[in-house]
C-alpha positions in Angstrom: -0.1 0.0 0.2 1.2 3.2 -0.7 2.2 5.8 1.8 0.5 9.0 2.1 2.4 12.2 0.7 2.1 15.4 1.7 0.9 18.0 -1.1 3.6 20.4 -1.2 2.8 22.9 -3.9 4.8 25.9 -4.2 3.3 29.5 -3.6 3.9 33.2 -3.9 4.8 34.8 -0.3 1.7 36.7 0.6 3.5 40.2 -0.4 4.8 39.1 -3.6 1.6 38.1 -4.8 -0.2 41.7 -3.5 2.8 43.4 -5.4 1.7 41.1 -8.6 -1.9 41.8 -8.5 -1.4 45.4 -8.3 0.7 45.5 -11.4 -1.1 43.7 -13.0 -4.2 45.8 -12.2 -2.0 48.9 -13.7 -0.9 46.7 -16.5 -4.6 46.1 -17.6 -5.5 49.8 -16.9 -2.6 51.0 -19.3 -1.0 53.0 -16.2 2.4 50.7 -15.8 5.5 52.4 -15.5 8.7 50.8 -17.5 10.2 49.7 -13.5 6.8 48.4 -12.9 6.7 46.7 -16.4 10.5 45.3 -15.5 9.1 43.9 -12.2 5.9 42.4 -13.5 7.8 40.7 -16.0 10.3 39.0 -13.2 7.0 38.2 -11.0 5.4 36.5 -13.7 8.6 34.4 -14.6 8.7 33.8 -10.9 5.0 32.3 -10.9 5.8 30.3 -14.3 8.8 28.4 -12.5 6.5 27.6 -9.7 3.3 26.6 -11.9 6.0 24.0 -13.4 7.4 23.3 -10.6 3.9 22.3 -9.0 3.1 20.6 -12.2 6.0 18.0 -12.3 5.2 17.4 -8.4 1.6 16.7 -9.3 2.8 14.0 -12.1 5.2 12.5 -9.6 2.1 12.1 -7.2 -0.1 10.6 -10.1 2.3 8.1 -10.9 1.1 4.5 -10.4 2.0 3.3 -6.8 1.7 6.7 -5.4 -1.5 8.3 -4.0 -3.3 10.4 -6.4 -3.7 14.1 -5.5 -6.3 16.0 -4.5 -9.0 17.1 -7.3 -8.6 20.6 -6.2 -4.4 20.5 -6.2 -4.9 22.1 -9.4 -7.3 25.2 -8.6 -4.9 25.4 -5.3 -1.8 26.1 -7.5 -3.7 29.4 -8.5 -5.0 30.7 -5.3 -8.4 30.0 -5.9 -10.7 27.3 -4.8 -13.4 25.2 -6.5 -15.9 28.3 -6.4 -12.8 30.5 -7.7 -12.9 32.4 -4.8 -9.9 33.3 -3.0 -8.7 31.4 0.0 -9.6 33.4 3.6 -6.9 35.7 4.5 -5.7 36.6 0.8 -6.4 39.9 -0.5 -8.7 40.2 -3.6 
């Protein structure tokens, strides 16, 4: 029988997530400075790396002989629950 493996998905620290949210909003409004644009690009690259690492972790957990990942694991990666809401304690 397979041993339970804790699901250890990576997330941005709360401070960086708030910064990302603000920069994404400014960008969508067309009010982002060149310095902010560079920071946004760096944060997006960091998020992409986290998502790739999380995807690899989920693939490992889905291999035969391992316990399957929770059905909501992918939703947790992007910081939303199954109803599309942010978890308690996160800025909206």
